[in-house]
C-alpha positions, 0 to 999 in steps of 0.5 A, a space after each residue: 472509410 466505413 469499410 476500415 471501421 467495419 473490419 475493425 468492428 467484426 475484429 472486436 466482435 470475432 474476439 469477443 465471440 471467441 472468448 465467450 465461447 472458450 468460457 462456456 466450453 470450459 465450463 461445460 468440461 471442467 470438474 465442479 466438486 466444491 468442498 469446504 476447503 476449496 470455498 474457504 478464504 485462502 491467507 497464504 497458508 493460514 487459517 483464516 480466524 476472526 473478523 477480516 476487518 482488522 484496524 492496521 496502524 496509519 504508520 504502515 500506510 504512511 511508510 509505504 506511501 512515502 516509500 513509493 514517492 521517494 523511490 519513484 523520484 529516485 528512479 527518475 534519476 537514472 533516465 535523467 543522467 542518461 538523457 540530460 548527460 550532454 547538457 552539462 552544468 545546467 543538468 547538474 544543478 536541476 538535478 542538485 535542485 530536484 534531490 534537495 527537494 527529495 531531502 527536504 521532503 525526507 527531512 519533513 517526514 522525520 521532523 513530523 515523527 512519521 518515522 518513529 515507530 516506538 512511540 509511547 503507549 497511549 494513556 487511556 483514562 477510564 471511568 471507575 463506578 462512584 469515583 468517575 474518570 481516572 487517568 491510568 498510573 504509570 506502569 514504571 510507578 506500578 513497578 516501583 510500588 510492587 518492588 
């Protein structure tokens, strides 16, 4: 029995030795000519400008997670139809309950407003020297005053 495990150990050692040898030989024969263009960050053809730590709106992540959750659940329905098709009405009602739960989750996300992209611009109060904290005026009121 140990001989069987020994052959597996030898196979793993030969595999690791082959990988190490291949990396060493490729490091010897490849050209090494770094320059500024090769060492710069690749940004899909765009010039990398500014800080890489840009704050994204959380709604991008929420929409992405919702897509993954609902997509995986919908993809579960296709094999379900093939496997449980011969069970008849029991499988049908189980699938109806499953799709209803997906619908409830979608309705919950819709009611929470996670699917609305046109949200109002936040009104941030600002500090005015000698006056204190002042609420900003609406842009519509400014437009009325200018007319």
